[in-house]
C-alpha positions as CSV (number, residue, x, y, z in Angstrom):
1,X,-18.3,7.6,17.0
2,X,-14.6,7.0,17.6
3,X,-15.2,5.7,21.1
4,X,-17.9,3.3,19.7
5,X,-15.3,1.9,17.2
6,X,-12.8,1.1,19.9
7,X,-15.5,-0.4,22.2
8,X,-17.0,-2.5,19.4
9,X,-13.5,-3.8,18.7
10,X,-12.9,-4.6,22.3
11,X,-16.2,-6.6,22.5
12,X,-15.5,-8.4,19.3
13,X,-11.9,-9.4,20.2
14,X,-12.5,-10.2,23.9
15,X,-12.3,-14.0,23.5
16,X,-8.9,-13.9,21.9
17,X,-5.4,-14.2,23.4
18,X,-4.2,-10.8,22.0
19,X,-7.4,-9.0,22.6
20,X,-5.9,-6.1,24.6
21,X,-3.1,-5.4,22.0
22,X,-5.5,-5.8,19.1
23,X,-7.9,-3.3,20.6
24,X,-5.1,-0.8,20.9
25,X,-4.8,-1.0,17.1
26,X,-8.2,0.5,16.8
27,X,-7.3,3.4,19.1
28,X,-4.2,3.9,16.9
29,X,-6.5,3.9,13.8
30,X,-8.7,6.5,15.4
31,X,-5.7,8.7,16.1
32,X,-4.3,8.1,12.7
33,X,-7.5,9.2,11.0
34,X,-7.1,12.6,12.7
35,X,-3.6,13.2,11.3
36,X,-3.2,13.4,7.5
37,X,0.5,12.9,7.0
38,X,0.3,11.2,3.5
39,X,1.5,7.8,4.7
40,X,-1.6,6.8,6.8
41,X,-2.0,3.4,5.1
42,X,1.5,2.3,5.9
43,X,1.1,3.5,9.4
44,X,-2.2,1.7,9.8
45,X,-0.6,-1.6,8.8
46,X,-0.2,-4.3,11.5
47,X,2.2,-7.2,12.0
48,X,0.3,-9.9,13.8
49,X,1.9,-13.0,15.1
50,X,-0.8,-15.5,15.9
51,X,-1.4,-19.2,15.5
52,X,-5.2,-18.7,15.7
53,X,-6.8,-18.1,12.3
54,X,-10.1,-17.2,14.0
55,X,-8.3,-14.4,15.9
56,X,-6.7,-13.1,12.6
57,X,-10.0,-13.3,10.8
58,X,-12.0,-11.5,13.5
59,X,-9.4,-8.8,13.8
60,X,-9.1,-8.3,10.0
61,X,-12.9,-8.0,9.6
62,X,-13.4,-5.6,12.5
63,X,-10.3,-3.5,11.5
64,X,-11.5,-3.3,7.9
65,X,-14.8,-2.0,9.0
66,X,-13.3,0.5,11.4
67,X,-10.7,1.8,8.9
68,X,-13.5,2.3,6.3
69,X,-15.8,4.2,8.7
70,X,-12.8,6.4,9.8
71,X,-12.0,7.2,6.1
72,X,-8.5,5.7,6.2
73,X,-9.5,3.3,3.4
74,X,-11.9,4.0,0.6
75,X,-13.5,0.6,0.3
76,X,-14.8,-1.8,2.8
77,X,-12.9,-4.6,1.1
78,X,-10.9,-7.3,2.7
79,X,-8.6,-9.6,0.6
80,X,-6.8,-12.6,2.2
81,X,-3.8,-14.1,0.5
82,X,-1.4,-16.8,1.5
83,X,2.3,-15.8,1.8
84,X,3.6,-18.9,0.2
85,X,1.4,-18.6,-2.8
86,X,2.5,-15.0,-3.3
87,X,6.2,-15.9,-3.0
88,X,6.0,-19.0,-5.3
89,X,3.9,-17.3,-7.9
90,X,5.4,-13.8,-7.7
91,X,1.9,-12.6,-6.9
92,X,2.6,-9.5,-4.8
93,X,1.5,-7.0,-7.5
94,X,-1.7,-9.0,-8.2
95,X,-2.5,-9.2,-4.4
96,X,-2.0,-5.4,-3.9
97,X,-4.1,-4.6,-7.0
98,X,-6.9,-6.9,-5.9
99,X,-7.0,-5.3,-2.5
100,X,-6.7,-1.8,-3.8
101,X,-8.4,0.8,-1.6
102,X,-9.1,-1.8,1.1
103,X,-7.2,-4.2,3.4
104,X,-4.8,-6.9,2.3
105,X,-4.3,-9.7,4.9
106,X,-1.3,-11.9,4.3
107,X,-1.5,-15.1,6.2
108,X,1.1,-17.8,7.0
109,X,4.0,-15.5,6.5
110,X,7.4,-17.1,6.8
111,X,5.8,-20.4,7.9
112,X,8.1,-22.3,5.4
113,X,11.6,-21.3,6.2
114,X,13.6,-24.5,6.8
115,X,15.6,-25.0,3.7
116,X,18.0,-22.6,2.0
117,X,15.6,-22.4,-1.0
118,X,12.7,-21.4,1.3
119,X,14.8,-18.9,3.1
120,X,15.9,-17.3,-0.2
121,X,12.3,-17.2,-1.4
122,X,11.2,-15.5,1.8
123,X,14.0,-13.0,1.5
124,X,12.9,-12.2,-2.0
125,X,9.3,-12.0,-0.9
126,X,10.2,-9.6,1.9
127,X,11.8,-7.3,-0.7
128,X,8.7,-7.5,-2.9
129,X,6.5,-6.7,0.1
130,X,8.6,-3.8,1.1
131,X,8.6,-2.4,-2.4
132,X,4.8,-2.3,-2.5
133,X,4.5,-1.0,1.0
134,X,7.0,1.8,0.3
135,X,5.2,3.1,-2.8
136,X,4.4,6.8,-2.4
137,X,4.8,9.9,-4.5
138,X,6.3,13.2,-3.5
139,X,3.8,16.0,-3.5
140,X,5.6,19.3,-4.2
141,X,2.8,21.4,-3.0
142,X,2.6,20.0,0.5
143,X,6.3,18.9,0.6
144,X,5.2,15.4,1.7
145,X,5.1,11.9,0.4
146,X,1.6,10.8,-0.4
147,X,0.2,7.3,-0.9
148,X,-2.2,6.5,-3.7
149,X,-5.8,6.1,-2.7
150,X,-5.7,2.6,-4.2
151,X,-2.9,1.4,-1.8
152,X,-4.3,-1.1,0.7
153,X,-3.6,-1.3,4.4
154,X,-1.6,-4.5,5.0
155,X,-2.0,-6.9,7.9
156,X,1.0,-9.3,7.8
157,X,0.2,-12.4,9.9
158,X,1.9,-15.6,10.5
159,X,2.5,-18.3,13.0
160,X,4.0,-16.9,16.2
161,X,7.4,-18.6,16.0
162,X,7.9,-18.0,12.3
163,X,6.9,-14.3,12.3
164,X,9.0,-13.6,15.5
165,X,12.0,-15.3,13.8
166,X,11.6,-13.2,10.7
167,X,11.3,-10.1,12.8
168,X,14.4,-10.9,14.9
169,X,16.4,-11.5,11.8
170,X,15.7,-8.0,10.3
171,X,13.9,-5.8,12.8
172,X,14.7,-2.6,11.0
173,X,13.0,-3.8,7.8
174,X,9.7,-4.4,9.7
175,X,10.0,-1.5,12.2
176,X,10.0,1.0,9.3
177,X,6.9,-0.5,7.8
178,X,4.8,-1.8,10.6
179,X,4.5,0.5,13.6
180,X,2.0,-1.8,15.3
181,X,3.1,-5.3,16.2
182,X,0.9,-7.8,18.1
183,X,2.1,-11.1,19.5
184,X,5.7,-10.2,19.9
């Protein structure tokens, strides 16, 4: 079954520029499904720098299906939100609640970052995103942090130049929350 998941992903993503790196995400998800460390949803998150919305969509759909079949997420649900809308409307909580138990795809991250006002809004948005990604409770029995079943897996995507610039500005912030980065 797990070999089938990776092969199906490879076939689906073959036409895209980042096909090889994206397919590795599926092998990572297979490995992750075997290790129950309590923070699997954060570890399954992907930071995807791509200018091709078809690539982002194909990856997100196939990844959602794979994560659900592996038991990493409880619902085969995919929610797509625009970064700018979330930043402007303080919509992070709503987006995470809507995607509960599934996959949350954030598109166009950091695409507006020219003015000081846009930079400050993106900085605030990054803080909000990190706050939601970091939510976990300490389980005294196992001695580990555990995520709620309702927490979604996050795919943070944006234009190549914009997402790479955001990453270069604060790599530690993203490295702690997105083990897998594609297009960097």
